[in-house]
C-alpha positions as CSV (number, residue, x, y, z in Angstrom):
1,S,-48.7,-82.7,-120.6
2,D,-49.4,-83.3,-116.7
3,L,-49.2,-79.7,-115.9
4,A,-52.3,-78.9,-118.7
5,D,-54.3,-82.1,-117.2
6,I,-53.9,-80.4,-113.7
7,F,-55.1,-77.1,-115.0
8,F,-57.8,-77.8,-117.2
9,S,-59.4,-80.5,-115.1
10,T,-59.5,-78.2,-112.2
11,L,-61.3,-75.4,-114.1
12,Y,-63.5,-77.7,-115.6
13,L,-64.5,-78.9,-111.7
14,K,-64.9,-75.3,-110.9
15,E,-67.5,-74.4,-113.4
16,Q,-68.9,-77.8,-113.1
17,L,-69.8,-76.3,-109.3
18,K,-71.0,-73.2,-110.5
19,A,-73.4,-74.4,-112.9
20,T,-74.7,-77.2,-110.3
21,R,-74.8,-74.7,-108.0
22,D,-77.1,-72.0,-110.2
23,T,-79.5,-74.6,-110.9
24,Q,-80.1,-75.5,-107.9
25,K,-80.6,-71.7,-106.4
26,T,-83.5,-71.8,-108.9
27,I,-84.9,-74.6,-106.9
28,Y,-84.5,-73.8,-103.1
29,T,-86.5,-70.7,-103.2
30,D,-88.6,-71.5,-100.3
31,P,-87.1,-69.4,-97.3
32,R,-86.8,-72.5,-95.0
33,D,-85.5,-74.8,-98.1
34,K,-82.9,-72.2,-98.7
35,S,-81.6,-71.3,-95.2
36,Q,-81.7,-75.3,-94.2
37,Q,-80.6,-77.2,-97.6
38,F,-79.2,-74.7,-100.1
39,D,-77.0,-72.0,-97.8
40,P,-74.6,-74.6,-96.7
41,Y,-74.3,-76.1,-99.7
42,S,-73.3,-72.9,-101.5
43,E,-71.1,-72.3,-98.6
44,E,-69.0,-75.7,-99.3
45,V,-69.4,-75.1,-103.0
46,D,-67.6,-71.4,-102.2
47,R,-64.7,-73.4,-99.9
48,V,-63.8,-75.7,-102.5
49,I,-64.0,-73.4,-105.4
50,E,-61.3,-71.4,-103.2
51,L,-59.0,-74.5,-103.4
52,L,-59.7,-74.9,-106.9
53,D,-58.6,-71.3,-107.5
54,S,-55.2,-71.9,-105.6
55,K,-54.3,-74.6,-107.7
56,V,-54.7,-72.7,-110.9
57,D,-52.7,-70.0,-109.1
58,E,-50.4,-72.8,-108.5
59,C,-50.5,-74.1,-112.0
60,L,-49.9,-70.3,-113.4
61,D,-47.0,-69.4,-111.3
62,Y,-45.0,-72.8,-112.4
63,Q,-46.0,-71.8,-116.1
64,R,-44.3,-68.3,-115.5
65,L,-41.0,-69.7,-114.2
66,P,-38.1,-69.8,-116.4
67,M,-37.4,-72.5,-118.6
68,A,-33.8,-73.4,-116.8
69,E,-35.6,-73.4,-113.2
70,I,-37.7,-76.3,-114.9
71,I,-35.1,-78.4,-116.8
72,G,-32.2,-76.7,-116.0
73,R,-29.6,-78.4,-114.3
74,E,-30.0,-77.0,-110.8
75,G,-33.6,-76.6,-111.4
76,N,-36.0,-77.9,-108.7
77,A,-39.4,-76.7,-109.4
78,T,-41.8,-79.3,-108.5
79,V,-45.1,-79.9,-111.1
80,P,-47.7,-79.0,-109.3
81,A,-50.0,-81.8,-107.6
82,D,-53.5,-82.8,-109.3
83,N,-56.0,-81.0,-107.2
84,A,-56.6,-82.5,-103.4
85,I,-60.9,-82.1,-103.4
86,D,-61.9,-85.6,-102.1
87,R,-63.7,-87.7,-104.6
88,K,-66.6,-88.3,-101.8
89,I,-67.4,-84.2,-101.4
90,K,-66.9,-83.6,-105.1
91,D,-69.4,-86.0,-105.8
92,G,-72.0,-84.8,-103.1
93,L,-71.7,-81.4,-104.4
94,L,-72.6,-82.5,-108.1
95,G,-75.4,-85.0,-106.7
96,N,-73.3,-88.5,-107.2
97,T,-73.7,-89.4,-103.7
98,F,-74.1,-93.0,-103.0
99,L,-74.9,-94.4,-99.8
100,P,-75.2,-98.4,-99.6
101,S,-77.7,-100.5,-98.1
102,S,-78.7,-99.6,-95.5
103,A,-78.7,-96.4,-96.0
104,T,-79.7,-93.8,-92.9
105,I,-81.3,-90.7,-94.0
106,L,-81.3,-87.9,-90.8
107,N,-82.4,-90.5,-88.0
108,T,-84.1,-93.1,-90.1
109,T,-82.1,-96.2,-91.6
110,F,-84.1,-97.7,-94.8
111,M,-83.3,-101.6,-94.6
112,N,-82.0,-103.0,-97.8
113,E,-82.1,-99.3,-99.4
114,H,-79.5,-97.1,-100.8
115,Y,-79.0,-93.6,-101.5
116,V,-78.6,-91.4,-104.5
117,G,-78.3,-87.5,-104.7
118,Y,-76.4,-84.8,-103.4
119,G,-74.5,-85.0,-100.2
120,L,-72.5,-83.1,-97.5
121,E,-69.5,-83.9,-95.2
122,V,-70.5,-83.6,-91.8
123,D,-68.5,-84.8,-88.9
124,G,-66.2,-87.1,-91.5
125,A,-69.2,-88.7,-92.7
126,M,-71.5,-88.3,-96.0
127,E,-75.2,-87.1,-95.2
128,P,-77.9,-86.9,-97.7
129,W,-78.6,-83.1,-98.7
130,L,-80.7,-81.4,-101.0
131,S,-82.1,-83.8,-103.5
132,G,-81.9,-87.3,-103.7
133,S,-83.3,-90.9,-104.1
134,L,-83.6,-93.9,-102.1
135,R,-83.2,-96.7,-104.3
136,K,-84.0,-101.0,-103.9
137,T,-81.9,-103.7,-105.8
138,S,-84.7,-106.0,-107.2
139,N,-84.4,-109.9,-106.9
140,D,-83.3,-110.1,-110.1
141,G,-80.7,-107.5,-110.6
142,P,-81.5,-103.9,-111.5
143,Y,-82.3,-101.3,-109.1
144,Y,-85.8,-99.1,-109.1
145,T,-86.8,-96.1,-107.1
146,I,-88.9,-95.6,-104.2
147,A,-89.1,-92.1,-103.6
148,K,-87.5,-89.1,-104.8
149,A,-87.8,-85.9,-103.1
150,K,-86.0,-82.1,-103.0
151,T,-84.8,-82.4,-98.9
152,P,-83.8,-85.2,-96.8
153,E,-86.8,-84.8,-94.8
154,K,-89.5,-85.3,-97.7
155,L,-87.4,-87.9,-98.9
156,V,-87.9,-89.5,-95.6
157,N,-91.5,-88.8,-95.1
158,S,-92.1,-90.3,-98.6
159,A,-90.3,-93.5,-98.4
160,R,-92.0,-94.1,-95.1
161,K,-95.4,-93.7,-97.1
162,K,-94.0,-96.4,-99.7
163,I,-92.1,-99.0,-98.2
164,G,-94.1,-101.0,-95.5
165,F,-94.8,-104.4,-94.9
166,D,-97.8,-106.5,-95.0
167,E,-99.2,-106.8,-91.5
168,S,-101.7,-109.3,-92.4
169,K,-98.8,-112.2,-93.5
170,I,-97.0,-112.0,-90.1
171,R,-97.6,-114.9,-87.9
172,I,-97.3,-115.9,-84.2
173,N,-96.5,-119.5,-84.5
174,T,-97.0,-120.7,-80.4
175,K,-96.5,-123.8,-78.3
176,D,-98.2,-124.6,-75.0
177,Q,-97.4,-127.3,-72.4
178,T,-99.0,-130.1,-74.8
179,D,-96.4,-129.0,-77.3
180,E,-99.8,-128.2,-80.0
181,E,-98.4,-126.0,-81.9
182,K,-101.1,-122.8,-83.1
183,I,-100.7,-119.9,-85.6
184,F,-102.2,-116.4,-84.8
185,I,-102.2,-113.0,-86.6
186,L,-101.1,-109.9,-85.1
187,N,-103.8,-108.3,-82.7
188,E,-104.9,-111.9,-81.8
189,W,-104.3,-113.0,-78.5
190,T,-102.1,-116.3,-78.6
191,G,-104.3,-117.7,-75.8
192,D,-107.3,-118.2,-73.7
193,G,-105.6,-118.5,-70.3
194,T,-106.3,-122.3,-69.8
195,A,-102.8,-123.3,-70.9
196,N,-99.2,-121.9,-70.3
197,L,-97.1,-120.0,-73.3
198,E,-94.2,-122.2,-73.4
199,N,-92.8,-121.1,-76.8
200,F,-93.5,-119.0,-79.6
201,K,-91.3,-117.7,-82.9
202,I,-92.6,-114.5,-85.6
203,T,-92.8,-115.7,-89.1
204,D,-93.4,-113.8,-92.9
205,S,-92.1,-110.4,-91.5
206,G,-91.1,-109.4,-94.8
207,S,-88.6,-106.5,-94.9
208,L,-88.7,-105.9,-91.4
209,S,-85.9,-107.7,-89.4
210,L,-87.4,-108.9,-86.0
211,E,-85.5,-110.9,-83.4
212,Y,-87.2,-111.7,-80.0
213,M,-86.7,-113.4,-76.6
214,S,-88.0,-115.0,-73.6
215,Y,-87.6,-115.4,-69.8
216,V,-88.5,-118.8,-68.8
217,E,-89.7,-120.7,-65.4
218,D,-86.4,-121.9,-63.7
219,L,-84.3,-121.4,-66.7
220,G,-83.9,-117.3,-66.6
221,R,-83.5,-115.3,-69.9
222,Q,-83.1,-116.5,-73.4
223,D,-80.6,-115.3,-75.9
224,W,-82.4,-113.1,-78.8
225,K,-83.0,-115.1,-81.6
226,S,-84.5,-114.0,-85.4
227,L,-85.6,-117.3,-86.6
228,G,-87.0,-120.3,-84.7
229,F,-88.7,-120.8,-81.5
230,V,-87.6,-119.1,-78.1
231,G,-88.7,-120.6,-74.9
232,N,-88.8,-123.7,-73.0
233,P,-85.7,-125.8,-74.6
234,T,-86.3,-128.6,-71.9
235,N,-88.6,-132.0,-72.6
236,T,-90.6,-131.0,-69.0
237,S,-93.2,-128.4,-69.0
238,K,-92.1,-124.8,-67.9
239,F,-94.1,-122.0,-69.0
240,M,-92.6,-118.4,-70.1
241,E,-93.0,-115.8,-67.7
242,A,-92.0,-112.7,-69.9
243,F,-90.9,-112.0,-73.4
244,A,-89.7,-109.1,-75.8
245,I,-89.4,-108.5,-79.4
246,R,-87.4,-105.7,-80.9
247,I,-86.7,-104.3,-84.5
248,V,-83.3,-104.6,-85.6
249,G,-81.7,-101.6,-86.4
250,K,-82.8,-98.0,-87.2
251,T,-86.2,-97.6,-89.1
252,Q,-89.3,-96.1,-89.7
253,H,-91.3,-98.8,-88.2
254,S,-91.9,-99.7,-84.6
255,V,-93.5,-102.5,-82.8
256,S,-95.6,-102.6,-79.9
257,Y,-97.2,-106.2,-77.6
258,A,-99.0,-107.0,-74.4
259,A,-99.7,-110.1,-72.6
260,F,-101.8,-111.2,-69.8
């Protein structure tokens, strides 16, 4: 019956949560990890179990009602509704939280990677908690694990070490007033001061998403671009007076540049 399904599914979820918490308690014995990670998790489990206990009591109270009150002509008893535990809350406490790409862990967004693991709701949004893994989908479909750790902080640190881009592959393509195109690598000056830089673009940045813009003589500021050249769009010689480069989205990387 519906009542039996609600009753036993509620009891089953309660036992799942208790068993999972008991397992996590044996992992988070370090005082810092226990205080910052396990204790808030345990308090949330207590909150949910209290709601589940109320649902069990509601089912038992309904079962104790006289048959006439349940099915009689004047019966108005209502079968208890299913437990109202949000699916994302339940998944988080059982270690099944899924945060799609690009997942944010603490203050770091990992481009094109997703998170799977424990989670708690904070200000209406699920945040990684306790242990979890950062995964990436390969080009042929299946995902692979980049990093695993027992706290979000350790997961970020581990992932930062394993996720990167090959600096040696990035190229800076430039054009001067002669419209001659030249190619440079990172940390290499793009000219010797004898010719004015008019255009440039960045290629082969791998998984790192970059945007760049320029300020051109007589024309002013140009729009941000992620592909192609920025700079002088005319057929007359106008040099670049300033430029800027930024990383799109929060990331574990940073960007710096210089000019003369």
